[in-house]
N, C-alpha and C positions, 0 to 999 in steps of 0.2 A: 523420554517420547519425541514422538514426531509424530507434526501438524499437519492435519491434510489442508492444504488450499484452495479455496472457491472463489471465483473471478468473479465479479460483477458484467454482466453483458456490455456495456460502455469499456469498459476495463480490455478486454481483446479487441471496440471494432469500433474504438477513437483513441481512445489514452498508446495502445502500443505502436498500429501502426506508424503516429508521429516523432515517432523517437526516432535516433538514426542510429546504423549499429551495432554501434562500439557503446555508446546508453546506454544501451539497446539488453544486450551484451552483462553489461556493466550491473543493474537492476536486475535481471534477473539472478543472479551467481548471488546480489545481496539479499532475493526472496526464497530462494530455496535453501544458502547457505545458514540462514538467520532465522526466517520467521519459518520456515518447518522446524529449526529444530527449538529454539530459541524466544519467541513472541517477546514474553518477559521482558528478558531478559535487553535487547537490541532496540525495541520500539520504548515507547515518550508517552504518553499518553495525556491527549486532549484536554482543554478543560474545556467549562463553560457552557457553550451549545450542544458542544460535542464530547460535552461527559460520557464516557466509555466509549470509545474511539481510544483505535493510534496510531503513530505516525512512526515509516522511518523513512530517517532521511537520507539518501544518496545522491551526493555534489546538490545539487539545485531542484532535484527535484524529491515530491512526497511520495509516498508508499501510505495509501491511509484503509487502513486491517480495520478487523474488530475480529478478537476473542471470543469464539463461543468453543467450552470443552479442547476437544482433541482440533479442530477447526476455526481455523482462519482465518478470513471473509474479506477478499480486497475488493474496494471499493473505487479504485481510483491513485492513478501513478500521475499527476500532474506537477510543474513547472511549480514553485514557491512563492512567487508572486499571483498566481492564479488556480491554487485551490484552496482556498476556504471562500471561496465564492462557490467554484461549480463546484466543492463537493456536491453540497445541499441539494441539488433537483439530483441524489443518486439518492441518496439515504430515505 
């Protein structure tokens, strides 16, 4: 089963341009190979106030997403030290 990806506008405007080229390719590859094929298998569910959302770990970065049917909505690609503070503004 293939999943369709949807990005929050801030991901394309803010998160992706801040990444260096090597890291950008690594994260893009992880999203395309893991989240498009089996997000439940590769992602980890978040708890407490972010219940219902998932994260995919790629090095020091976290891809925060939500699964709805056959659609994966990506809300942020943020460094692990800042992700949980910044992600609430986008939900």
